C-alpha atoms as a printed R data frame, in Angstrom:
    type eleno elety resid chain resno       x       y       z
1   ATOM     1    CA   UNK     A     1 -10.275   4.672 -18.827
2   ATOM     2    CA   UNK     A     2  -9.878   5.327 -15.126
3   ATOM     3    CA   UNK     A     3  -7.582   7.944 -13.667
4   ATOM     4    CA   UNK     A     4  -5.558   7.920 -10.464
5   ATOM     5    CA   UNK     A     5  -5.423   9.933  -7.284
6   ATOM     6    CA   UNK     A     6  -1.760  10.887  -7.012
7   ATOM     7    CA   UNK     A     7   0.062  11.870  -3.834
8   ATOM     8    CA   UNK     A     8   2.700  14.542  -4.321
9   ATOM     9    CA   UNK     A     9   5.720  12.404  -3.502
10  ATOM    10    CA   UNK     A    10   4.678   9.445  -5.682
11  ATOM    11    CA   UNK     A    11   5.870   8.349  -9.091
12  ATOM    12    CA   UNK     A    12   5.048   5.478 -11.434
13  ATOM    13    CA   UNK     A    13   8.663   4.345 -11.119
14  ATOM    14    CA   UNK     A    14  11.429   4.586  -8.490
15  ATOM    15    CA   UNK     A    15  12.708   8.093  -7.837
16  ATOM    16    CA   UNK     A    16  15.043   9.700  -5.327
17  ATOM    17    CA   UNK     A    17  13.897  12.952  -3.736
18  ATOM    18    CA   UNK     A    18  16.764  15.144  -2.455
19  ATOM    19    CA   UNK     A    19  19.734  13.338  -0.916
20  ATOM    20    CA   UNK     A    20  18.055  11.397   1.821
21  ATOM    21    CA   UNK     A    21  14.388  10.943   0.968
22  ATOM    22    CA   UNK     A    22  13.515   7.815  -0.981
23  ATOM    23    CA   UNK     A    23  10.223   7.376  -2.779
24  ATOM    24    CA   UNK     A    24   8.896   4.462  -4.825
25  ATOM    25    CA   UNK     A    25   5.497   4.170  -6.446
26  ATOM    26    CA   UNK     A    26   3.921   1.647  -8.805
27  ATOM    27    CA   UNK     A    27   0.432   1.531 -10.325
28  ATOM    28    CA   UNK     A    28   0.963  -1.602 -12.484
29  ATOM    29    CA   UNK     A    29  -0.450  -0.023 -15.620
30  ATOM    30    CA   UNK     A    30  -0.634  -2.499 -18.477
31  ATOM    31    CA   UNK     A    31   0.029  -1.983 -22.173
32  ATOM    32    CA   UNK     A    32  -3.569  -0.866 -22.640
33  ATOM    33    CA   UNK     A    33  -2.247   2.533 -21.551
34  ATOM    34    CA   UNK     A    34  -0.268   2.659 -24.799
35  ATOM    35    CA   UNK     A    35   3.253   2.936 -23.395
36  ATOM    36    CA   UNK     A    36   5.976   0.371 -24.106
37  ATOM    37    CA   UNK     A    37   7.369   1.026 -20.623
38  ATOM    38    CA   UNK     A    38   4.281  -0.344 -18.919
39  ATOM    39    CA   UNK     A    39   3.540  -3.901 -17.855
40  ATOM    40    CA   UNK     A    40   2.330  -6.554 -20.284
41  ATOM    41    CA   UNK     A    41  -0.859  -8.466 -19.489
42  ATOM    42    CA   UNK     A    42   0.216 -11.892 -18.185
43  ATOM    43    CA   UNK     A    43   2.738 -13.249 -15.631
44  ATOM    44    CA   UNK     A    44   4.445 -10.457 -13.696
45  ATOM    45    CA   UNK     A    45   7.683 -12.379 -13.149
46  ATOM    46    CA   UNK     A    46  10.725 -10.640 -14.713
47  ATOM    47    CA   UNK     A    47   8.694  -7.574 -15.727
48  ATOM    48    CA   UNK     A    48  10.202  -4.223 -14.646
49  ATOM    49    CA   UNK     A    49  12.337  -5.896 -12.008
50  ATOM    50    CA   UNK     A    50   9.577  -7.920 -10.324
51  ATOM    51    CA   UNK     A    51  10.350 -11.558  -9.480
52  ATOM    52    CA   UNK     A    52   8.277 -14.516  -8.326
53  ATOM    53    CA   UNK     A    53  10.021 -16.825  -5.861
54  ATOM    54    CA   UNK     A    54   9.078 -20.331  -4.792
55  ATOM    55    CA   UNK     A    55  10.635 -21.965  -1.711
56  ATOM    56    CA   UNK     A    56  10.829 -25.159  -3.787
57  ATOM    57    CA   UNK     A    57  12.531 -23.504  -6.771
58  ATOM    58    CA   UNK     A    58   9.591 -24.080  -9.136
59  ATOM    59    CA   UNK     A    59   8.054 -21.603 -11.574
60  ATOM    60    CA   UNK     A    60   4.875 -20.036 -10.201
61  ATOM    61    CA   UNK     A    61   2.089 -18.837 -12.512
62  ATOM    62    CA   UNK     A    62  -0.166 -17.457  -9.787
63  ATOM    63    CA   UNK     A    63   0.948 -13.791 -10.027
64  ATOM    64    CA   UNK     A    64  -0.104 -11.850 -13.127
65  ATOM    65    CA   UNK     A    65  -0.884  -8.399 -14.482
66  ATOM    66    CA   UNK     A    66  -4.629  -8.484 -15.060
67  ATOM    67    CA   UNK     A    67  -7.417  -6.316 -16.470
68  ATOM    68    CA   UNK     A    68  -9.747  -7.825 -13.871
69  ATOM    69    CA   UNK     A    69 -10.476  -4.864 -11.552
70  ATOM    70    CA   UNK     A    70 -12.956  -5.942  -8.872
71  ATOM    71    CA   UNK     A    71 -15.315  -3.362  -7.413
72  ATOM    72    CA   UNK     A    72 -15.914  -3.331  -3.671
73  ATOM    73    CA   UNK     A    73 -19.273  -4.796  -2.680
74  ATOM    74    CA   UNK     A    74 -20.171  -1.663  -0.697
75  ATOM    75    CA   UNK     A    75 -19.140   0.560  -3.587
76  ATOM    76    CA   UNK     A    76 -16.990   2.870  -1.461
77  ATOM    77    CA   UNK     A    77 -13.632   1.760  -2.868
78  ATOM    78    CA   UNK     A    78 -12.288   1.231  -6.338
79  ATOM    79    CA   UNK     A    79  -8.611   1.321  -7.208
80  ATOM    80    CA   UNK     A    80  -7.428   2.870 -10.429
81  ATOM    81    CA   UNK     A    81  -7.460   0.766 -13.547
82  ATOM    82    CA   UNK     A    82  -7.068  -0.473 -16.055
83  ATOM    83    CA   UNK     A    83  -4.808  -3.171 -14.565
84  ATOM    84    CA   UNK     A    84  -3.647  -4.563 -11.237
85  ATOM    85    CA   UNK     A    85  -1.825  -7.636  -9.892
86  ATOM    86    CA   UNK     A    86  -4.019 -10.732  -9.613
87  ATOM    87    CA   UNK     A    87  -3.099 -13.743  -7.456
88  ATOM    88    CA   UNK     A    88  -4.684 -17.079  -8.275
89  ATOM    89    CA   UNK     A    89  -4.031 -20.678  -7.295
90  ATOM    90    CA   UNK     A    90  -1.451 -22.388  -9.505
91  ATOM    91    CA   UNK     A    91  -3.033 -25.818 -10.180
92  ATOM    92    CA   UNK     A    92   0.349 -27.256 -11.208
93  ATOM    93    CA   UNK     A    93   1.853 -26.681  -7.766
94  ATOM    94    CA   UNK     A    94   0.890 -28.044  -4.347
95  ATOM    95    CA   UNK     A    95  -0.545 -25.993  -1.507
96  ATOM    96    CA   UNK     A    96   2.126 -24.954   0.956
97  ATOM    97    CA   UNK     A    97   2.232 -25.611   4.665
98  ATOM    98    CA   UNK     A    98   1.083 -22.841   6.992
99  ATOM    99    CA   UNK     A    99   3.793 -20.213   7.357
100 ATOM   100    CA   UNK     A   100   5.361 -21.021   3.957
101 ATOM   101    CA   UNK     A   101   4.620 -18.799   0.981
102 ATOM   102    CA   UNK     A   102   5.201 -18.148  -2.689
103 ATOM   103    CA   UNK     A   103   6.471 -14.585  -3.042
104 ATOM   104    CA   UNK     A   104   6.075 -11.783  -5.569
105 ATOM   105    CA   UNK     A   105   9.103  -9.538  -4.905
106 ATOM   106    CA   UNK     A   106   9.431  -5.911  -5.989
107 ATOM   107    CA   UNK     A   107  12.495  -4.369  -7.587
108 ATOM   108    CA   UNK     A   108  14.899  -2.495  -5.322
109 ATOM   109    CA   UNK     A   109  13.048   0.337  -3.612
110 ATOM   110    CA   UNK     A   110  16.032   2.654  -3.170
111 ATOM   111    CA   UNK     A   111  16.277   2.659   0.638
112 ATOM   112    CA   UNK     A   112  19.894   1.527   0.953
113 ATOM   113    CA   UNK     A   113  20.919   3.864   3.772
114 ATOM   114    CA   UNK     A   114  19.576   3.996   7.293
115 ATOM   115    CA   UNK     A   115  16.272   5.846   7.446
116 ATOM   116    CA   UNK     A   116  14.631   7.418  10.469
117 ATOM   117    CA   UNK     A   117  10.991   7.211   9.398
118 ATOM   118    CA   UNK     A   118   9.056   5.560   6.590
119 ATOM   119    CA   UNK     A   119   5.494   5.386   5.314
120 ATOM   120    CA   UNK     A   120   4.313   2.548   3.063
121 ATOM   121    CA   UNK     A   121   0.903   1.794   1.572
122 ATOM   122    CA   UNK     A   122  -0.691  -0.701  -0.803
123 ATOM   123    CA   UNK     A   123  -4.239  -1.623  -1.820
124 ATOM   124    CA   UNK     A   124  -5.439  -5.225  -1.429
125 ATOM   125    CA   UNK     A   125  -8.719  -7.063  -2.068
126 ATOM   126    CA   UNK     A   126  -9.405 -10.719  -1.215
127 ATOM   127    CA   UNK     A   127 -12.233 -12.513  -3.014
128 ATOM   128    CA   UNK     A   128 -13.245 -15.947  -1.656
129 ATOM   129    CA   UNK     A   129 -15.065 -18.278  -4.019
130 ATOM   130    CA   UNK     A   130 -18.847 -18.008  -4.042
131 ATOM   131    CA   UNK     A   131 -19.101 -21.649  -2.948
132 ATOM   132    CA   UNK     A   132 -16.514 -22.187  -0.224
133 ATOM   133    CA   UNK     A   133 -15.477 -25.786  -0.763
134 ATOM   134    CA   UNK     A   134 -12.006 -24.879   0.530
135 ATOM   135    CA   UNK     A   135 -11.009 -22.037   2.885
136 ATOM   136    CA   UNK     A   136  -8.680 -20.284   0.444
137 ATOM   137    CA   UNK     A   137  -5.129 -19.003   0.828
138 ATOM   138    CA   UNK     A   138  -3.485 -17.039   3.556
139 ATOM   139    CA   UNK     A   139  -2.110 -13.793   2.060
140 ATOM   140    CA   UNK     A   140   0.544 -11.502   3.484
141 ATOM   141    CA   UNK     A   141   2.202  -8.149   2.804
142 ATOM   142    CA   UNK     A   142   5.859  -8.011   3.731
143 ATOM   143    CA   UNK     A   143   8.727  -5.527   3.599
144 ATOM   144    CA   UNK     A   144  12.384  -6.599   3.693
145 ATOM   145    CA   UNK     A   145  15.773  -4.968   4.274
146 ATOM   146    CA   UNK     A   146  18.879  -5.178   2.085
147 ATOM   147    CA   UNK     A   147  19.675  -8.648   3.472
148 ATOM   148    CA   UNK     A   148  16.152  -9.898   2.663
149 ATOM   149    CA   UNK     A   149  15.425 -10.024   6.386
150 ATOM   150    CA   UNK     A   150  11.773  -9.304   7.215
151 ATOM   151    CA   UNK     A   151  11.199  -5.772   8.474
152 ATOM   152    CA   UNK     A   152   7.413  -6.096   8.794
153 ATOM   153    CA   UNK     A   153   4.628  -8.472   7.824
154 ATOM   154    CA   UNK     A   154   0.844  -8.414   8.081
155 ATOM   155    CA   UNK     A   155  -1.095 -11.592   7.248
156 ATOM   156    CA   UNK     A   156  -4.691 -11.865   6.071
157 ATOM   157    CA   UNK     A   157  -5.624 -15.365   7.170
158 ATOM   158    CA   UNK     A   158  -8.206 -17.470   5.364
159 ATOM   159    CA   UNK     A   159 -10.429 -17.413   8.466
160 ATOM   160    CA   UNK     A   160 -10.860 -13.630   8.128
161 ATOM   161    CA   UNK     A   161  -8.449 -12.605  10.877
162 ATOM   162    CA   UNK     A   162  -5.585 -10.133  10.450
163 ATOM   163    CA   UNK     A   163  -2.308 -11.054  12.098
164 ATOM   164    CA   UNK     A   164   0.959  -9.194  12.665
165 ATOM   165    CA   UNK     A   165   4.325 -10.960  12.677
166 ATOM   166    CA   UNK     A   166   6.097  -9.996  15.889
167 ATOM   167    CA   UNK     A   167   9.412 -10.707  17.626
168 ATOM   168    CA   UNK     A   168   7.968 -10.194  21.089
169 ATOM   169    CA   UNK     A   169   9.828 -12.635  23.323
170 ATOM   170    CA   UNK     A   170  12.581 -13.044  20.744
171 ATOM   171    CA   UNK     A   171  10.750 -15.646  18.636
172 ATOM   172    CA   UNK     A   172   8.817 -14.773  15.431
173 ATOM   173    CA   UNK     A   173   5.135 -15.356  16.184
174 ATOM   174    CA   UNK     A   174   1.845 -14.102  14.777
175 ATOM   175    CA   UNK     A   175  -0.245 -11.822  16.962
176 ATOM   176    CA   UNK     A   176  -3.944 -11.864  16.095
177 ATOM   177    CA   UNK     A   177  -5.401  -8.350  16.078
178 ATOM   178    CA   UNK     A   178  -9.011  -7.426  16.754
179 ATOM   179    CA   UNK     A   179  -9.350  -6.349  13.090
180 ATOM   180    CA   UNK     A   180 -10.834  -8.556  10.388
181 ATOM   181    CA   UNK     A   181 -10.923  -8.336   6.603
182 ATOM   182    CA   UNK     A   182 -14.131  -8.299   4.586
183 ATOM   183    CA   UNK     A   183 -14.420 -10.293   1.382
184 ATOM   184    CA   UNK     A   184 -14.570  -8.322  -1.884
185 ATOM   185    CA   UNK     A   185 -13.611  -5.062  -0.107
186 ATOM   186    CA   UNK     A   186 -10.576  -2.965  -1.065
187 ATOM   187    CA   UNK     A   187  -8.307  -2.149   1.863
188 ATOM   188    CA   UNK     A   188  -5.508   0.405   1.964
189 ATOM   189    CA   UNK     A   189  -2.825  -1.096   4.210
190 ATOM   190    CA   UNK     A   190  -0.462   1.565   5.553
191 ATOM   191    CA   UNK     A   191   2.613   0.794   7.662
192 ATOM   192    CA   UNK     A   192   4.367   3.597   9.559
193 ATOM   193    CA   UNK     A   193   7.945   3.048  10.741
194 ATOM   194    CA   UNK     A   194   9.963   4.986  13.319
195 ATOM   195    CA   UNK     A   195  13.319   3.255  13.076
196 ATOM   196    CA   UNK     A   196  14.958   5.715  15.455
197 ATOM   197    CA   UNK     A   197  12.972   4.289  18.373
198 ATOM   198    CA   UNK     A   198  12.161   0.867  16.857
199 ATOM   199    CA   UNK     A   199   8.382   1.313  16.665
200 ATOM   200    CA   UNK     A   200   5.887   0.486  13.938
201 ATOM   201    CA   UNK     A   201   2.147   0.874  13.438
202 ATOM   202    CA   UNK     A   202  -0.196  -0.891  11.014
203 ATOM   203    CA   UNK     A   203  -3.161   1.082   9.649
204 ATOM   204    CA   UNK     A   204  -6.041  -0.215   7.506
205 ATOM   205    CA   UNK     A   205  -8.356   2.300   5.841
206 ATOM   206    CA   UNK     A   206  -7.184   4.990   8.244
207 ATOM   207    CA   UNK     A   207  -7.659   2.935  11.441
208 ATOM   208    CA   UNK     A   208  -4.631   1.758  13.470
209 ATOM   209    CA   UNK     A   209  -4.937  -1.978  14.142
210 ATOM   210    CA   UNK     A   210  -1.581  -2.639  15.843
211 ATOM   211    CA   UNK     A   211   1.413  -0.751  17.258
212 ATOM   212    CA   UNK     A   212   4.605  -2.534  18.288
213 ATOM   213    CA   UNK     A   213   8.273  -2.963  17.413
214 ATOM   214    CA   UNK     A   214   9.883  -3.355  13.992
215 ATOM   215    CA   UNK     A   215  11.136  -6.858  13.291
216 ATOM   216    CA   UNK     A   216  14.653  -5.922  12.215
217 ATOM   217    CA   UNK     A   217  16.828  -3.539  10.227
218 ATOM   218    CA   UNK     A   218  16.715   0.161   9.454
219 ATOM   219    CA   UNK     A   219  15.879   0.041   5.742
220 ATOM   220    CA   UNK     A   220  12.988  -0.945   3.491
221 ATOM   221    CA   UNK     A   221  14.544  -2.337   0.339
222 ATOM   222    CA   UNK     A   222  11.918  -4.714  -1.088
223 ATOM   223    CA   UNK     A   223   8.175  -5.291  -0.966
224 ATOM   224    CA   UNK     A   224   6.696  -8.776  -1.187
225 ATOM   225    CA   UNK     A   225   3.153 -10.076  -1.636
226 ATOM   226    CA   UNK     A   226   2.836 -13.657  -0.337
227 ATOM   227    CA   UNK     A   227   0.341 -16.506  -0.540
228 ATOM   228    CA   UNK     A   228   0.352 -20.249   0.144
229 ATOM   229    CA   UNK     A   229  -1.469 -21.447  -3.013
230 ATOM   230    CA   UNK     A   230  -4.512 -22.954  -1.326
231 ATOM   231    CA   UNK     A   231  -7.623 -23.168  -3.488
232 ATOM   232    CA   UNK     A   232 -10.760 -21.209  -2.691
233 ATOM   233    CA   UNK     A   233  -9.891 -17.538  -3.131
234 ATOM   234    CA   UNK     A   234  -8.345 -14.892  -5.390
235 ATOM   235    CA   UNK     A   235  -6.530 -11.727  -4.305
236 ATOM   236    CA   UNK     A   236  -5.508  -8.462  -5.949
237 ATOM   237    CA   UNK     A   237  -3.079  -5.680  -5.084
238 ATOM   238    CA   UNK     A   238  -2.393  -2.270  -6.599
239 ATOM   239    CA   UNK     A   239  -1.206   1.293  -5.937
240 ATOM   240    CA   UNK     A   240   1.969   0.585  -3.998
241 ATOM   241    CA   UNK     A   241   4.132   3.344  -2.542
242 ATOM   242    CA   UNK     A   242   7.031   3.642  -0.113
243 ATOM   243    CA   UNK     A   243   8.435   6.882   1.332
244 ATOM   244    CA   UNK     A   244  11.570   6.876   3.517
245 ATOM   245    CA   UNK     A   245  13.354   9.810   5.140
246 ATOM   246    CA   UNK     A   246  16.924   9.597   6.436
247 ATOM   247    CA   UNK     A   247  18.249  13.147   6.389
248 ATOM   248    CA   UNK     A   248  16.244  14.757   9.162
249 ATOM   249    CA   UNK     A   249  17.225  14.414  12.797
250 ATOM   250    CA   UNK     A   250  14.978  12.653  15.254
251 ATOM   251    CA   UNK     A   251  13.483  15.903  16.527
252 ATOM   252    CA   UNK     A   252  12.578  17.062  13.023
253 ATOM   253    CA   UNK     A   253  11.251  13.655  12.063
254 ATOM   254    CA   UNK     A   254   8.853  13.778  14.966
255 ATOM   255    CA   UNK     A   255   7.448  17.008  13.545
256 ATOM   256    CA   UNK     A   256   7.578  16.118   9.843
257 ATOM   257    CA   UNK     A   257   4.142  14.925   8.758
258 ATOM   258    CA   UNK     A   258   3.728  12.183   6.166
259 ATOM   259    CA   UNK     A   259   0.272  11.286   4.922
260 ATOM   260    CA   UNK     A   260  -1.783   9.009   2.719
261 ATOM   261    CA   UNK     A   261  -5.090   9.667   0.999
262 ATOM   262    CA   UNK     A   262  -7.791   7.325  -0.252
263 ATOM   263    CA   UNK     A   263  -9.831   6.112  -2.127
264 ATOM   264    CA   UNK     A   264  -7.686   5.799  -5.156
265 ATOM   265    CA   UNK     A   265  -8.952   7.284  -7.524
266 ATOM   266    CA   UNK     A   266 -11.782   9.514  -6.280
267 ATOM   267    CA   UNK     A   267 -15.247  10.415  -7.512
268 ATOM   268    CA   UNK     A   268 -15.444  13.025  -4.793
269 ATOM   269    CA   UNK     A   269 -14.747  11.868  -1.230
270 ATOM   270    CA   UNK     A   270 -11.121  11.735  -0.010
271 ATOM   271    CA   UNK     A   271 -10.072  10.499   3.434
272 ATOM   272    CA   UNK     A   272  -6.699  11.663   4.802
273 ATOM   273    CA   UNK     A   273  -4.539   9.607   7.166
274 ATOM   274    CA   UNK     A   274  -1.434  11.230   8.665
275 ATOM   275    CA   UNK     A   275   1.553   9.318  10.006
276 ATOM   276    CA   UNK     A   276   0.826  10.578  13.538
277 ATOM   277    CA   UNK     A   277  -2.960  10.777  13.117
278 ATOM   278    CA   UNK     A   278  -2.439  14.479  13.837
279 ATOM   279    CA   UNK     A   279  -5.177  17.071  13.907
280 ATOM   280    CA   UNK     A   280  -5.644  18.777  10.551
281 ATOM   281    CA   UNK     A   281  -6.490  22.474  10.382
282 ATOM   282    CA   UNK     A   282  -7.007  24.776   7.413
283 ATOM   283    CA   UNK     A   283  -7.587  23.063   4.042
284 ATOM   284    CA   UNK     A   284  -7.164  24.869   0.701
285 ATOM   285    CA   UNK     A   285  -8.042  23.526  -2.757
286 ATOM   286    CA   UNK     A   286  -6.493  25.197  -5.804
287 ATOM   287    CA   UNK     A   287  -6.452  24.494  -9.535
288 ATOM   288    CA   UNK     A   288  -3.162  24.066 -11.503
289 ATOM   289    CA   UNK     A   289  -3.036  27.814 -12.215
290 ATOM   290    CA   UNK     A   290  -2.958  28.551  -8.483
291 ATOM   291    CA   UNK     A   291  -6.531  29.882  -8.280
292 ATOM   292    CA   UNK     A   292  -8.099  29.080  -4.906
293 ATOM   293    CA   UNK     A   293 -11.243  27.019  -5.417
294 ATOM   294    CA   UNK     A   294 -12.150  26.527  -1.771
295 ATOM   295    CA   UNK     A   295 -10.751  27.146   1.696
296 ATOM   296    CA   UNK     A   296 -12.191  25.769   4.943
297 ATOM   297    CA   UNK     A   297 -11.360  24.378   8.388
298 ATOM   298    CA   UNK     A   298 -11.105  20.598   8.428
299 ATOM   299    CA   UNK     A   299 -13.653  18.499  10.306
300 ATOM   300    CA   UNK     A   300 -11.370  16.136  12.247
301 ATOM   301    CA   UNK     A   301 -14.247  13.902  13.282
302 ATOM   302    CA   UNK     A   302 -14.593  12.589   9.723
303 ATOM   303    CA   UNK     A   303 -11.143  13.428   8.189
304 ATOM   304    CA   UNK     A   304 -12.859  13.611   4.801
305 ATOM   305    CA   UNK     A   305 -12.809  16.137   1.951
306 ATOM   306    CA   UNK     A   306 -15.694  16.269  -0.511
307 ATOM   307    CA   UNK     A   307 -14.781  17.471  -4.043
308 ATOM   308    CA   UNK     A   308 -17.712  15.771  -5.767
309 ATOM   309    CA   UNK     A   309 -18.956  19.109  -7.095
310 ATOM   310    CA   UNK     A   310 -15.683  19.971  -8.870
311 ATOM   311    CA   UNK     A   311 -15.084  19.403 -12.569
312 ATOM   312    CA   UNK     A   312 -12.889  16.527 -13.713
313 ATOM   313    CA   UNK     A   313  -9.185  17.329 -13.659
314 ATOM   314    CA   UNK     A   314  -6.227  17.862 -11.353
315 ATOM   315    CA   UNK     A   315  -6.320  19.914  -8.154
316 ATOM   316    CA   UNK     A   316  -3.879  20.674  -5.352
317 ATOM   317    CA   UNK     A   317  -5.142  20.051  -1.831
318 ATOM   318    CA   UNK     A   318  -3.045  21.595   0.942
319 ATOM   319    CA   UNK     A   319  -3.604  21.331   4.682
320 ATOM   320    CA   UNK     A   320  -1.864  22.086   7.955
321 ATOM   321    CA   UNK     A   321  -1.095  19.101  10.215
322 ATOM   322    CA   UNK     A   322   1.308  19.021  13.136
323 ATOM   323    CA   UNK     A   323   2.338  22.575  12.337
324 ATOM   324    CA   UNK     A   324   3.494  21.565   8.835
325 ATOM   325    CA   UNK     A   325   1.984  22.364   5.446
326 ATOM   326    CA   UNK     A   326   1.287  19.287   3.298
327 ATOM   327    CA   UNK     A   327   0.322  19.356  -0.380
328 ATOM   328    CA   UNK     A   328  -1.054  16.561  -2.537
329 ATOM   329    CA   UNK     A   329  -2.202  16.295  -6.134
330 ATOM   330    CA   UNK     A   330  -5.711  14.978  -6.627
331 ATOM   331    CA   UNK     A   331  -7.269  13.944  -9.909
332 ATOM   332    CA   UNK     A   332 -11.063  14.145  -9.867
333 ATOM   333    CA   UNK     A   333 -12.588  11.761 -12.369
């Protein structure tokens, strides 16, 4: 059984932190974990508030909770098992036109009030068929506000390009970035919002691929994974989290550091990505009893922490970034 790397503000179900910080996390654990509150292997629709939506009103069987956990071809990524969400072509439904998608929609994320900043992340892997008789689907990650209006969207096109939906010029259009996706490779897609000045940045595996303006709204109320049902590829997603902060003023928000860490879980190497890509200073690793295991200055050229020599179990990793202390829980497997 695999274990997970957990970030301090995450949970396996929606939670509210304080009065104005919203946090949602989901690892899609199946019943093999032994809890009746987990997902059941099979179609995800109507499980734990998740819904599958077709623009034609038909039932879609392409989204399911699966025990199929692909390993990255380079071996440097592997999400936590034992289950994830698998997206396959539904042979009973037609392929959709470009720009039209079937959608797997999350339950309400708890971000009903205006928020100043937000950090979201999800893992995705796209696996084209070994023999490419067809190009495969376009896939997209999308966040929506309370009115189901798109707040952000990043598309992984079948040709390998990564595109960002933008309202530049007042008309929704896709902007092709210089980034590309690699088949059979896990990606952590992080989206950083600054609603107070209408800016957004898209980060993949710690590297910023695009910075621009948010599409609309000041909330993140739903997550959606999209695809257009074209044959030739399979996709997976896992380890979703959303963190929104509405209580702090703009000045404080600019100084409040949010962060993500990957891979998820870890055999030893952890890479840290901060919301501002800020310099990180002193790093301290402690065990649950508070005993300091290690303390060192961070090497900002690599932004990596190596705990491969530690025993299996949970540790607290704290670091200083942007003048703020950040703490995360790490489970070494």
